[in-house]
N, CA, C and O atoms as CSV, one atom per row, in Angstrom:
chain,resi,resn,atom,element,x,y,z
A,1,UNK,N,N,184.725,73.386,81.766
A,1,UNK,CA,C,183.541,74.007,81.192
A,1,UNK,C,C,182.342,73.957,82.862
A,1,UNK,O,O,181.762,74.873,83.445
A,2,UNK,N,N,182.362,73.457,82.953
A,2,UNK,CA,C,181.706,73.221,84.063
A,2,UNK,C,C,181.421,74.322,85.869
A,2,UNK,O,O,180.613,74.341,86.798
A,3,UNK,N,N,182.483,74.935,85.510
A,3,UNK,CA,C,183.192,75.973,86.502
A,3,UNK,C,C,182.964,77.476,85.423
A,3,UNK,O,O,183.130,78.531,86.034
A,4,UNK,N,N,182.649,77.593,84.097
A,4,UNK,CA,C,181.935,79.208,83.598
A,4,UNK,C,C,180.543,78.228,84.184
A,4,UNK,O,O,180.954,77.919,85.302
A,5,UNK,N,N,179.736,77.856,84.102
A,5,UNK,CA,C,178.480,77.784,83.947
A,5,UNK,C,C,178.219,77.733,85.994
A,5,UNK,O,O,177.015,77.973,86.092
A,6,UNK,N,N,178.640,77.592,87.102
A,6,UNK,CA,C,178.876,77.434,87.878
A,6,UNK,C,C,178.516,78.970,88.819
A,6,UNK,O,O,177.727,79.386,89.667
A,7,UNK,N,N,180.012,79.552,87.776
A,7,UNK,CA,C,180.385,80.786,87.601
A,7,UNK,C,C,179.090,82.101,87.448
A,7,UNK,O,O,178.553,82.978,88.124
A,8,UNK,N,N,179.066,81.500,86.053
A,8,UNK,CA,C,177.513,82.274,85.930
A,8,UNK,C,C,175.994,82.090,86.939
A,8,UNK,O,O,175.128,82.907,87.251
A,9,UNK,N,N,176.157,80.746,87.220
A,9,UNK,CA,C,175.095,80.972,87.853
A,9,UNK,C,C,174.515,82.105,89.771
A,9,UNK,O,O,173.517,82.707,90.167
A,10,UNK,N,N,176.117,81.721,90.393
A,10,UNK,CA,C,176.925,82.613,91.208
A,10,UNK,C,C,176.421,84.114,91.313
A,10,UNK,O,O,175.992,84.764,92.267
A,11,UNK,N,N,176.580,84.343,90.315
A,11,UNK,CA,C,176.839,86.128,89.458
A,11,UNK,C,C,175.093,86.356,89.521
A,11,UNK,O,O,174.664,87.292,90.196
A,12,UNK,N,N,174.256,85.563,88.875
A,12,UNK,CA,C,172.957,85.605,88.823
A,12,UNK,C,C,172.451,85.158,89.689
A,12,UNK,O,O,171.546,85.960,89.915
A,13,UNK,N,N,172.376,84.315,90.458
A,13,UNK,CA,C,171.034,84.108,91.455
A,13,UNK,C,C,171.085,85.172,92.043
A,13,UNK,O,O,169.987,85.676,92.282
A,14,UNK,N,N,172.125,85.811,92.432
A,14,UNK,CA,C,171.789,87.828,93.627
A,14,UNK,C,C,171.229,88.636,93.207
A,14,UNK,O,O,171.073,89.604,93.951
A,15,UNK,N,N,170.581,88.707,91.723
A,15,UNK,CA,C,169.988,89.177,91.280
A,15,UNK,C,C,168.202,88.972,91.182
A,15,UNK,O,O,167.224,89.700,91.354
A,16,UNK,N,N,168.419,87.715,90.850
A,16,UNK,CA,C,167.180,87.930,90.832
A,16,UNK,C,C,166.468,87.805,91.765
A,16,UNK,O,O,165.393,87.620,91.195
A,17,UNK,N,N,166.187,87.753,93.203
A,17,UNK,CA,C,164.883,88.814,93.721
A,17,UNK,C,C,164.799,90.981,93.211
A,17,UNK,O,O,163.909,91.752,92.853
A,18,UNK,N,N,166.227,91.078,93.482
A,18,UNK,CA,C,165.948,92.426,93.121
A,18,UNK,C,C,165.385,92.251,91.688
A,18,UNK,O,O,164.390,92.894,91.354
A,19,UNK,N,N,165.934,91.487,90.923
A,19,UNK,CA,C,164.559,91.634,89.587
A,19,UNK,C,C,162.606,91.885,89.807
A,19,UNK,O,O,161.632,92.586,89.531
A,20,UNK,N,N,163.219,90.410,90.672
A,20,UNK,CA,C,161.769,90.224,91.023
A,20,UNK,C,C,160.484,91.607,91.947
A,20,UNK,O,O,159.309,91.943,91.799
A,21,UNK,N,N,161.746,92.028,92.945
A,21,UNK,CA,C,161.177,93.521,93.294
A,21,UNK,C,C,160.713,94.558,92.538
A,21,UNK,O,O,159.599,95.081,92.593
A,22,UNK,N,N,161.799,94.872,91.704
A,22,UNK,CA,C,162.058,96.238,90.653
A,22,UNK,C,C,160.374,95.490,89.886
A,22,UNK,O,O,159.290,95.856,90.340
A,23,UNK,N,N,160.434,94.831,89.146
A,23,UNK,CA,C,159.233,94.045,88.244
A,23,UNK,C,C,157.842,94.302,88.845
A,23,UNK,O,O,157.004,94.995,88.267
A,24,UNK,N,N,157.594,93.587,90.282
A,24,UNK,CA,C,156.900,94.395,90.453
A,24,UNK,C,C,156.508,95.422,91.378
A,24,UNK,O,O,155.438,95.346,91.981
A,25,UNK,N,N,157.206,96.257,91.509
A,25,UNK,CA,C,157.033,97.870,91.118
A,25,UNK,C,C,156.599,98.602,90.458
A,25,UNK,O,O,155.856,99.575,90.585
A,26,UNK,N,N,157.360,97.843,89.253
A,26,UNK,CA,C,156.789,98.663,87.813
A,26,UNK,C,C,154.984,98.078,87.949
A,26,UNK,O,O,153.979,98.787,87.984
A,27,UNK,N,N,155.077,96.619,88.002
A,27,UNK,CA,C,153.214,96.327,87.596
A,27,UNK,C,C,152.486,97.455,88.587
A,27,UNK,O,O,151.641,98.297,88.285
A,28,UNK,N,N,153.012,97.220,89.675
A,28,UNK,CA,C,152.200,97.424,90.663
A,28,UNK,C,C,151.715,99.034,90.245
A,28,UNK,O,O,150.543,99.293,89.969
A,29,UNK,N,N,152.838,100.090,90.246
A,29,UNK,CA,C,152.911,101.383,90.116
A,29,UNK,C,C,152.204,101.753,88.315
A,29,UNK,O,O,151.744,102.828,87.929
A,30,UNK,N,N,152.374,100.190,87.358
A,30,UNK,CA,C,150.856,100.293,86.249
A,30,UNK,C,C,149.782,100.491,86.891
A,30,UNK,O,O,149.247,101.590,87.036
A,31,UNK,N,N,149.384,99.425,87.327
A,31,UNK,CA,C,148.456,99.115,88.179
A,31,UNK,C,C,147.630,100.004,89.281
A,31,UNK,O,O,146.712,99.645,90.019
A,32,UNK,N,N,148.227,101.210,89.155
A,32,UNK,CA,C,147.829,101.914,90.371
A,32,UNK,C,C,147.552,101.453,91.669
A,32,UNK,O,O,146.908,102.310,92.274
A,33,UNK,N,N,147.784,100.401,92.381
A,33,UNK,CA,C,146.796,100.088,93.333
A,33,UNK,C,C,147.313,100.776,94.548
A,33,UNK,O,O,147.064,99.913,95.390
A,34,UNK,N,N,147.810,101.655,95.129
A,34,UNK,CA,C,148.033,102.355,96.248
A,34,UNK,C,C,149.820,101.769,96.187
A,34,UNK,O,O,150.580,101.672,97.150
A,35,UNK,N,N,149.997,101.579,95.315
A,35,UNK,CA,C,151.284,100.804,96.238
A,35,UNK,C,C,152.848,101.942,96.453
A,35,UNK,O,O,153.349,102.331,95.398
A,36,UNK,N,N,153.243,102.213,97.241
A,36,UNK,CA,C,154.282,103.541,97.219
A,36,UNK,C,C,155.746,102.624,98.059
A,36,UNK,O,O,155.801,101.962,99.095
A,37,UNK,N,N,156.960,103.060,96.844
A,37,UNK,CA,C,158.327,102.410,97.337
A,37,UNK,C,C,158.652,102.317,99.006
A,37,UNK,O,O,158.135,103.053,99.846
A,38,UNK,N,N,159.213,101.698,99.163
A,38,UNK,CA,C,159.117,101.391,100.178
A,38,UNK,C,C,160.719,102.255,100.423
A,38,UNK,O,O,161.590,102.140,99.561
A,39,UNK,N,N,160.976,103.181,101.804
A,39,UNK,CA,C,162.331,103.898,101.489
A,39,UNK,C,C,163.098,103.509,102.593
A,39,UNK,O,O,162.780,103.278,103.759
A,40,UNK,N,N,164.461,103.471,101.844
A,40,UNK,CA,C,165.635,103.196,102.066
A,40,UNK,C,C,166.194,103.390,102.855
A,40,UNK,O,O,166.795,104.460,102.951
A,41,UNK,N,N,166.247,102.522,103.706
A,41,UNK,CA,C,167.388,103.090,105.132
A,41,UNK,C,C,169.176,102.967,105.201
A,41,UNK,O,O,169.867,101.981,105.454
A,42,UNK,N,N,169.365,103.631,105.045
A,42,UNK,CA,C,171.056,103.284,104.828
A,42,UNK,C,C,172.113,103.113,105.779
A,42,UNK,O,O,173.217,102.569,105.786
A,43,UNK,N,N,170.887,104.229,107.153
A,43,UNK,CA,C,172.328,103.757,108.367
A,43,UNK,C,C,171.867,102.496,109.046
A,43,UNK,O,O,172.056,102.320,110.250
A,44,UNK,N,N,171.331,101.717,108.360
A,44,UNK,CA,C,171.141,100.344,109.095
A,44,UNK,C,C,172.081,99.071,108.747
A,44,UNK,O,O,172.122,99.005,107.519
A,45,UNK,N,N,172.992,97.846,109.426
A,45,UNK,CA,C,173.536,97.472,110.140
A,45,UNK,C,C,172.895,96.422,109.171
A,45,UNK,O,O,172.447,95.822,110.148
A,46,UNK,N,N,172.658,96.017,108.607
A,46,UNK,CA,C,171.411,94.366,109.134
A,46,UNK,C,C,171.824,93.360,108.485
A,46,UNK,O,O,172.287,93.544,107.360
A,47,UNK,N,N,171.757,92.087,109.024
A,47,UNK,CA,C,172.823,90.812,108.410
A,47,UNK,C,C,171.682,90.337,107.328
A,47,UNK,O,O,170.533,90.717,107.102
A,48,UNK,N,N,172.523,89.343,106.774
A,48,UNK,CA,C,171.552,88.946,105.289
A,48,UNK,C,C,170.525,87.778,105.345
A,48,UNK,O,O,169.729,87.509,104.445
A,49,UNK,N,N,170.595,87.426,105.979
A,49,UNK,CA,C,169.499,86.850,106.424
A,49,UNK,C,C,168.092,87.982,106.879
A,49,UNK,O,O,166.967,87.775,106.425
A,50,UNK,N,N,168.408,89.217,107.870
A,50,UNK,CA,C,167.606,89.777,108.065
A,50,UNK,C,C,166.730,90.736,106.395
A,50,UNK,O,O,165.529,90.946,106.225
A,51,UNK,N,N,167.587,91.005,105.714
A,51,UNK,CA,C,167.928,91.327,104.623
A,51,UNK,C,C,167.160,89.824,103.256
A,51,UNK,O,O,166.782,90.227,102.156
A,52,UNK,N,N,167.110,89.044,103.423
A,52,UNK,CA,C,166.414,88.093,103.111
A,52,UNK,C,C,164.795,87.753,103.052
A,52,UNK,O,O,164.077,87.249,102.188
A,53,UNK,N,N,164.557,88.283,104.421
A,53,UNK,CA,C,162.849,88.007,105.085
A,53,UNK,C,C,162.504,88.712,105.016
A,53,UNK,O,O,161.295,88.696,105.250
A,54,UNK,N,N,163.271,90.408,104.542
A,54,UNK,CA,C,162.698,91.701,104.551
A,54,UNK,C,C,162.420,91.274,102.837
A,54,UNK,O,O,161.221,91.083,102.633
A,55,UNK,N,N,163.183,91.118,101.755
A,55,UNK,CA,C,162.756,90.148,100.245
A,55,UNK,C,C,161.701,90.225,100.097
A,55,UNK,O,O,161.038,91.039,99.454
A,56,UNK,N,N,161.288,88.950,100.977
A,56,UNK,CA,C,160.065,87.683,101.080
A,56,UNK,C,C,158.419,88.439,101.394
A,56,UNK,O,O,157.380,88.456,100.735
A,57,UNK,N,N,158.837,89.052,102.818
A,57,UNK,CA,C,157.880,90.362,103.040
A,57,UNK,C,C,157.105,90.896,102.329
A,57,UNK,O,O,155.954,91.273,102.549
A,58,UNK,N,N,158.015,90.967,101.019
A,58,UNK,CA,C,157.100,92.586,100.366
A,58,UNK,C,C,156.224,91.797,99.048
A,58,UNK,O,O,156.220,90.806,98.318
A,59,UNK,N,N,155.619,92.875,99.325
A,59,UNK,CA,C,154.355,92.256,97.751
A,59,UNK,C,C,154.712,92.319,96.806
A,59,UNK,O,O,154.382,91.475,95.972
A,60,UNK,N,N,155.870,93.740,96.384
A,60,UNK,CA,C,155.973,93.486,95.090
A,60,UNK,C,C,157.131,92.398,94.760
A,60,UNK,O,O,157.404,92.039,93.615
A,61,UNK,N,N,157.802,91.902,95.995
A,61,UNK,CA,C,158.397,90.177,94.975
A,61,UNK,C,C,157.819,89.323,94.935
A,61,UNK,O,O,158.483,88.317,94.686
A,62,UNK,N,N,155.973,89.045,95.173
A,62,UNK,CA,C,155.775,88.189,95.062
A,62,UNK,C,C,154.869,88.536,93.560
A,62,UNK,O,O,154.782,87.542,92.838
A,63,UNK,N,N,154.397,89.423,93.176
A,63,UNK,CA,C,154.051,90.645,92.416
A,63,UNK,C,C,154.958,90.114,91.109
A,63,UNK,O,O,154.612,89.418,90.155
A,64,UNK,N,N,156.132,90.656,91.407
A,64,UNK,CA,C,156.858,90.075,90.057
A,64,UNK,C,C,156.973,88.947,90.389
A,64,UNK,O,O,158.000,88.666,89.770
A,65,UNK,N,N,156.646,87.891,91.004
A,65,UNK,CA,C,157.088,86.623,91.210
A,65,UNK,C,C,156.359,85.521,89.655
A,65,UNK,O,O,156.718,85.019,88.590
A,66,UNK,N,N,155.120,85.680,90.575
A,66,UNK,CA,C,153.496,85.758,89.548
A,66,UNK,C,C,153.648,86.551,88.051
A,66,UNK,O,O,153.133,86.002,87.077
A,67,UNK,N,N,154.146,87.457,87.925
A,67,UNK,CA,C,154.496,88.257,86.485
A,67,UNK,C,C,154.917,87.954,85.129
A,67,UNK,O,O,154.448,88.174,84.012
A,68,UNK,N,N,156.662,86.985,85.897
A,68,UNK,CA,C,157.026,86.221,85.720
A,68,UNK,C,C,156.440,85.226,85.224
A,68,UNK,O,O,156.195,85.003,84.039
A,69,UNK,N,N,156.248,84.719,85.975
A,69,UNK,CA,C,155.692,82.433,85.505
A,69,UNK,C,C,154.257,83.406,84.509
A,69,UNK,O,O,154.106,82.967,83.369
A,70,UNK,N,N,153.599,84.236,84.782
A,70,UNK,CA,C,152.431,84.244,83.883
A,70,UNK,C,C,153.356,84.692,82.610
A,70,UNK,O,O,153.616,83.973,81.645
A,71,UNK,N,N,153.612,85.474,82.730
A,71,UNK,CA,C,155.130,85.637,81.067
A,71,UNK,C,C,155.336,83.948,80.584
A,71,UNK,O,O,155.038,83.469,79.490
A,72,UNK,N,N,155.776,83.432,81.451
A,72,UNK,CA,C,156.371,81.972,81.200
A,72,UNK,C,C,155.115,80.753,80.421
A,72,UNK,O,O,155.097,80.092,79.383
A,73,UNK,N,N,154.224,80.935,81.538
A,73,UNK,CA,C,152.785,80.181,80.904
A,73,UNK,C,C,152.255,80.511,79.550
A,73,UNK,O,O,151.688,79.587,78.967
A,74,UNK,N,N,152.334,81.600,78.978
A,74,UNK,CA,C,151.533,82.449,78.361
A,74,UNK,C,C,152.780,82.080,77.578
A,74,UNK,O,O,152.354,81.203,76.827
A,75,UNK,N,N,154.428,82.278,77.237
A,75,UNK,CA,C,155.306,81.727,75.547
A,75,UNK,C,C,155.066,80.581,76.150
A,75,UNK,O,O,155.221,79.954,75.102
A,76,UNK,N,N,154.921,80.081,76.611
A,76,UNK,CA,C,154.815,78.433,76.553
A,76,UNK,C,C,154.120,77.418,75.780
A,76,UNK,O,O,154.473,76.560,74.971
A,77,UNK,N,N,152.322,78.027,76.610
A,77,UNK,CA,C,151.279,77.326,76.068
A,77,UNK,C,C,150.683,78.078,74.308
A,77,UNK,O,O,150.300,77.458,73.316
A,78,UNK,N,N,150.837,79.701,74.533
A,78,UNK,CA,C,150.264,80.460,73.764
A,78,UNK,C,C,151.285,80.318,71.901
A,78,UNK,O,O,150.890,79.927,70.803
A,79,UNK,N,N,152.014,80.606,72.154
A,79,UNK,CA,C,153.279,80.969,71.372
A,79,UNK,C,C,154.381,79.951,70.809
A,79,UNK,O,O,155.326,80.041,70.025
A,80,UNK,N,N,153.746,78.837,71.666
A,80,UNK,CA,C,154.125,77.438,71.146
A,80,UNK,C,C,154.025,76.992,69.722
A,80,UNK,O,O,154.900,76.713,68.903
A,81,UNK,N,N,152.488,77.002,69.637
A,81,UNK,CA,C,151.740,76.437,68.314
A,81,UNK,C,C,151.150,74.872,68.728
A,81,UNK,O,O,150.669,74.154,67.851
A,82,UNK,N,N,151.255,74.350,70.393
A,82,UNK,CA,C,151.570,73.277,70.096
A,82,UNK,C,C,149.544,73.210,71.125
A,82,UNK,O,O,148.967,72.134,71.284
Protein backbone atom coordinates (compact mmCIF):
# COMPACT_ATOMS: atom_id res chain seq x y z
CA UNK A 1 0.00 0.00 0.00
CA UNK A 2 2.79 2.41 0.90
CA UNK A 3 4.50 1.63 -2.39
CA UNK A 4 1.43 2.79 -4.29
CA UNK A 5 1.28 6.04 -2.32
CA UNK A 6 4.97 6.78 -2.92
CA UNK A 7 4.63 5.88 -6.60
CA UNK A 8 1.72 8.31 -6.88
CA UNK A 9 3.74 11.04 -5.15
CA UNK A 10 6.74 10.36 -7.35
CA UNK A 11 4.61 10.73 -10.47
CA UNK A 12 2.77 13.87 -9.36
CA UNK A 13 5.58 15.98 -7.88
CA UNK A 14 7.22 16.71 -11.27
CA UNK A 15 3.87 18.03 -12.53
CA UNK A 16 3.45 20.65 -9.78
CA UNK A 17 5.87 23.29 -11.20
CA UNK A 18 4.31 23.09 -14.66
CA UNK A 19 0.83 23.38 -13.12
CA UNK A 20 1.90 26.47 -11.19
CA UNK A 21 3.52 28.04 -14.26
CA UNK A 22 0.51 27.38 -16.49
CA UNK A 23 -1.91 28.69 -13.88
CA UNK A 24 0.21 31.80 -13.39
CA UNK A 25 0.35 32.43 -17.13
CA UNK A 26 -3.42 32.12 -17.40
CA UNK A 27 -4.00 34.50 -14.48
CA UNK A 28 -1.52 37.05 -15.85
CA UNK A 29 -3.07 36.82 -19.32
CA UNK A 30 -6.57 37.31 -17.90
CA UNK A 31 -5.47 40.33 -15.89
CA UNK A 32 -3.66 41.73 -18.97
CA UNK A 33 -0.58 42.82 -17.06
CA UNK A 34 1.58 42.87 -20.16
CA UNK A 35 3.01 39.45 -19.42
CA UNK A 36 4.25 37.50 -22.41
CA UNK A 37 5.12 33.85 -22.22
CA UNK A 38 8.89 33.37 -22.65
CA UNK A 39 9.97 31.44 -25.72
CA UNK A 40 11.32 27.98 -25.14
CA UNK A 41 14.66 27.31 -26.82
CA UNK A 42 14.61 23.62 -27.73
CA UNK A 43 18.29 23.54 -28.69
CA UNK A 44 19.65 24.19 -25.20
CA UNK A 45 20.87 21.22 -23.23
CA UNK A 46 20.64 22.47 -19.68
CA UNK A 47 21.00 20.52 -16.48
CA UNK A 48 18.03 19.82 -14.22
CA UNK A 49 19.46 22.12 -11.55
CA UNK A 50 19.50 25.06 -13.96
CA UNK A 51 15.94 24.25 -15.08
CA UNK A 52 14.71 24.34 -11.50
CA UNK A 53 16.33 27.75 -10.98
CA UNK A 54 14.63 29.07 -14.10
CA UNK A 55 11.30 27.78 -12.77
CA UNK A 56 11.74 29.62 -9.46
CA UNK A 57 12.73 32.86 -11.23
CA UNK A 58 9.63 32.95 -13.44
CA UNK A 59 6.94 35.33 -12.20
CA UNK A 60 4.17 33.08 -13.47
CA UNK A 61 5.34 30.33 -11.09
CA UNK A 62 4.85 32.60 -8.09
CA UNK A 63 1.53 33.93 -9.38
CA UNK A 64 0.36 30.32 -9.74
CA UNK A 65 1.38 29.51 -6.17
CA UNK A 66 -0.39 32.61 -4.84
CA UNK A 67 -3.50 31.75 -6.86
CA UNK A 68 -3.73 28.19 -5.48
CA UNK A 69 -3.01 29.35 -1.93
CA UNK A 70 -5.82 31.91 -2.19
CA UNK A 71 -8.18 29.24 -3.55
CA UNK A 72 -7.21 26.99 -0.62
CA UNK A 73 -7.80 29.75 1.93
CA UNK A 74 -11.16 30.53 0.36
CA UNK A 75 -12.24 26.90 0.44
CA UNK A 76 -11.02 26.46 4.01
CA UNK A 77 -12.67 29.46 5.65
CA UNK A 78 -15.66 30.51 3.56
CA UNK A 79 -17.02 27.21 2.32
CA UNK A 80 -16.43 25.17 5.48
CA UNK A 81 -19.17 27.00 7.36
CA UNK A 82 -17.13 27.46 10.52
